C-alpha positions in Angstrom: 129.5 -17.9 -29.0 127.7 -18.9 -31.8 129.3 -16.4 -33.9 132.6 -17.6 -32.5 131.9 -21.3 -33.7 130.5 -19.7 -37.2 133.7 -17.8 -38.0 135.8 -20.8 -36.7 133.9 -23.3 -38.6 134.3 -21.3 -41.9 137.7 -20.0 -41.3 139.3 -23.7 -40.2 136.8 -25.7 -42.5 135.1 -24.0 -45.4 138.9 -22.5 -46.0 141.4 -24.7 -44.1 139.6 -28.3 -45.0 139.0 -29.4 -41.3 136.2 -31.7 -41.5 135.4 -31.4 -38.1 135.3 -27.3 -38.1 133.1 -27.4 -41.3 130.4 -30.1 -39.0 131.0 -27.7 -36.0 130.2 -24.5 -38.4 127.6 -26.2 -40.0 125.5 -27.2 -36.6 126.7 -23.5 -35.1 124.8 -22.0 -39.1 121.7 -24.1 -38.5 121.3 -23.1 -34.7 121.5 -19.4 -36.0 118.7 -20.2 -38.5 116.3 -21.9 -36.3 116.6 -18.8 -33.7 116.3 -16.1 -36.5 113.0 -18.4 -37.4 111.6 -19.1 -34.4 111.8 -15.6 -33.3 113.4 -15.8 -30.0 114.7 -12.4 -30.0 115.9 -10.6 -26.9 112.9 -9.0 -25.6 113.2 -5.4 -23.9 111.6 -5.6 -20.4 112.0 -2.1 -19.6 113.0 0.7 -21.2 113.3 4.5 -20.0 114.9 8.0 -21.1 117.4 9.3 -18.4 117.6 13.2 -18.0 121.1 14.8 -17.8 122.5 14.1 -14.2 120.3 11.1 -13.7 121.8 7.4 -13.4 120.5 3.6 -13.4 121.8 1.5 -11.1 121.7 -2.4 -12.1 122.4 -4.7 -8.8 122.4 -8.4 -8.4 122.0 -8.8 -4.6 124.0 -6.1 -3.5 123.1 -2.9 -2.0 122.2 -0.9 -4.9 122.2 2.8 -3.4 124.8 5.2 -5.3 127.6 7.4 -3.5 128.5 10.2 -4.5 
């Protein structure tokens, strides 16, 4: 979402001259820079190498059995 706002802000604000999109792009850029500086990168919570024939099932509130 931030990337989309950055692109649109640049395209419509800087290149197109629209002040509203320029402001939106500036806010999105500031947000992105603050994210980078604060180190709020996604954290890996599970990692395992799968062998040939193995599968990983990600389920949310449903039966997580494999069929087949």
